[in-house]
VEXRO-993153 format. One record per residue (C-alpha): residue in one letter; z, y, x. Coordinates in steps of 0.5 Angstrom, whole numbers, plus 2048, in hexadecimal, padded with zeros to 3 digits. Layout:
! residues N
{r 'A'; {Z; Y; X}}
...
//
This chain:
! residues 143
{r 'M'; {7C9; 848; 82B}}
{r 'C'; {7CF; 843; 82C}}
{r 'D'; {7CE; 83C; 82A}}
{r 'E'; {7D3; 839; 825}}
{r 'Q'; {7D7; 833; 826}}
{r 'Q'; {7D9; 82E; 821}}
{r 'P'; {7E0; 82E; 81F}}
{r 'F'; {7E4; 827; 821}}
{r 'V'; {7E5; 823; 81A}}
{r 'L'; {7E9; 81D; 81A}}
{r 'F'; {7E6; 81B; 813}}
{r 'D'; {7E3; 81E; 80D}}
{r 'C'; {7E9; 820; 809}}
{r 'S'; {7E5; 820; 802}}
{r 'R'; {7E6; 819; 802}}
{r 'P'; {7EC; 814; 803}}
{r 'L'; {7EE; 812; 80A}}
{r 'V'; {7EE; 80B; 80A}}
{r 'L'; {7F2; 807; 80F}}
{r 'F'; {7F4; 800; 810}}
{r 'T'; {7FA; 7FB; 813}}
{r 'L'; {7FC; 7F4; 812}}
{r 'V'; {802; 7F2; 80F}}
{r 'A'; {805; 7EB; 80F}}
{r 'K'; {804; 7E7; 808}}
{r 'D'; {80B; 7E5; 808}}
{r 'E'; {80D; 7ED; 808}}
{r 'V'; {808; 7EF; 802}}
{r 'E'; {80C; 7ED; 7FC}}
{r 'E'; {812; 7F1; 7FF}}
{r 'C'; {80D; 7F7; 800}}
{r 'V'; {80A; 7F7; 7F9}}
{r 'R'; {811; 7F6; 7F6}}
{r 'R'; {814; 7FC; 7FA}}
{r 'N'; {80D; 800; 7FA}}
{r 'V'; {80D; 801; 801}}
{r 'L'; {80B; 7FF; 808}}
{r 'P'; {811; 7FF; 80D}}
{r 'I'; {810; 800; 814}}
{r 'A'; {811; 7FA; 818}}
{r 'K'; {818; 7F9; 81B}}
{r 'D'; {818; 7FC; 822}}
{r 'W'; {812; 800; 821}}
{r 'W'; {812; 808; 81F}}
{r 'Y'; {80B; 808; 81B}}
{r 'I'; {806; 804; 817}}
{r 'G'; {800; 803; 81B}}
{r 'F'; {7F9; 804; 818}}
{r 'R'; {7F2; 804; 81A}}
{r 'Q'; {7EC; 807; 816}}
{r 'R'; {7E8; 800; 816}}
{r 'V'; {7EA; 7FA; 813}}
{r 'Q'; {7E8; 7F6; 819}}
{r 'D'; {7EC; 7FA; 81E}}
{r 'A'; {7F2; 7F9; 81A}}
{r 'V'; {7F1; 7F1; 81B}}
{r 'D'; {7F0; 7F2; 822}}
{r 'R'; {7F6; 7F6; 823}}
{r 'A'; {7FA; 7F0; 821}}
{r 'D'; {7F8; 7ED; 828}}
{r 'Q'; {7FA; 7F4; 82C}}
{r 'V'; {801; 7F4; 829}}
{r 'G'; {802; 7EC; 82A}}
{r 'F'; {801; 7E8; 824}}
{r 'V'; {7FC; 7E4; 821}}
{r 'A'; {7F9; 7E6; 81A}}
{r 'S'; {7F5; 7E2; 816}}
{r 'K'; {7F4; 7E1; 80E}}
{r 'E'; {7F9; 7DC; 80E}}
{r 'T'; {7FF; 7E1; 810}}
{r 'H'; {7FC; 7E8; 80F}}
{r 'V'; {7F9; 7ED; 80A}}
{r 'I'; {7F6; 7F3; 80B}}
{r 'L'; {7F9; 7F9; 808}}
{r 'E'; {7F4; 7FF; 807}}
{r 'V'; {7F7; 806; 806}}
{r 'S'; {7F3; 80C; 803}}
{r 'F'; {7F6; 813; 804}}
{r 'S'; {7F3; 818; 7FF}}
{r 'P'; {7F2; 81E; 802}}
{r 'L'; {7F8; 821; 7FF}}
{r 'G'; {7FC; 81B; 802}}
{r 'F'; {7F9; 81C; 809}}
{r 'A'; {7FB; 823; 809}}
{r 'Y'; {802; 821; 806}}
{r 'Y'; {803; 81C; 80C}}
{r 'G'; {7FF; 81F; 811}}
{r 'T'; {804; 826; 811}}
{r 'T'; {80A; 823; 80F}}
{r 'C'; {80E; 822; 816}}
{r 'E'; {814; 81D; 818}}
{r 'G'; {81A; 820; 81B}}
{r 'S'; {81C; 821; 822}}
{r 'S'; {81E; 81A; 823}}
{r 'Q'; {816; 819; 823}}
{r 'S'; {814; 81F; 826}}
{r 'F'; {812; 822; 81F}}
{r 'T'; {80C; 81D; 81F}}
{r 'P'; {808; 81E; 819}}
{r 'V'; {809; 818; 814}}
{r 'L'; {801; 816; 814}}
{r 'H'; {7FD; 818; 81A}}
{r 'K'; {7F7; 815; 81E}}
{r 'V'; {7F9; 813; 825}}
{r 'V'; {7F4; 817; 82A}}
{r 'R'; {7F4; 815; 831}}
{r 'K'; {7F1; 81B; 836}}
{r 'W'; {7F0; 816; 83B}}
{r 'V'; {7EC; 811; 837}}
{r 'S'; {7E5; 813; 835}}
{r 'D'; {7E4; 80F; 82F}}
{r 'D'; {7E7; 80F; 828}}
{r 'K'; {7EB; 809; 827}}
{r 'G'; {7ED; 80B; 81F}}
{r 'I'; {7F4; 80A; 820}}
{r 'W'; {7F9; 80D; 81C}}
{r 'H'; {801; 80D; 81B}}
{r 'F'; {805; 80E; 815}}
{r 'H'; {80C; 80F; 817}}
{r 'R'; {810; 80D; 810}}
{r 'E'; {810; 808; 80B}}
{r 'L'; {809; 808; 808}}
{r 'P'; {809; 809; 800}}
{r 'L'; {804; 804; 7FD}}
{r 'S'; {802; 809; 7F8}}
{r 'L'; {805; 810; 7F7}}
{r 'G'; {803; 816; 7F3}}
{r 'D'; {805; 81D; 7F3}}
{r 'S'; {809; 821; 7EE}}
{r 'S'; {802; 823; 7EA}}
{r 'G'; {800; 81B; 7EA}}
{r 'N'; {7FB; 81C; 7F0}}
{r 'P'; {7FA; 816; 7F4}}
{r 'L'; {7FD; 817; 7FB}}
{r 'V'; {7FD; 80F; 7FE}}
{r 'S'; {7FA; 809; 7FB}}
{r 'T'; {7F9; 802; 7FE}}
{r 'R'; {7F5; 7FC; 7FD}}
{r 'W'; {7F7; 7F5; 800}}
{r 'M'; {7F1; 7F1; 803}}
{r 'E'; {7F0; 7EA; 806}}
{r 'I'; {7EE; 7E9; 80D}}
{r 'I'; {7E7; 7E6; 80D}}
//
């Protein structure tokens, strides 16, 4: 009898995928007005983390100091339909047909850092033509 191996699962797809990133407070009003989180200048993706604290800690790694006076946390929920849509929609040849939303997995690192990249402006709320939610967001204060 053969041993059955468990499949590798990124997350439970029956629930939303919830990710976090930081946004400067002086950019929030424009984001809300346009209903998008733009990609930062000189970057080609929006970086997310699966845990709030990891999103705050990321600030040090990319060279800025985040505090409750200067930044807020953006919580992004991708419904299973939203994850399926953005996870299977690819960018063009200029970005090597990278999926719009993908988890960063490095084969030489044994622990999962919970890093995700989104390669477009992120809609703050979006539904499909049938009214099913794809993306929803919530602004949170840094504690």
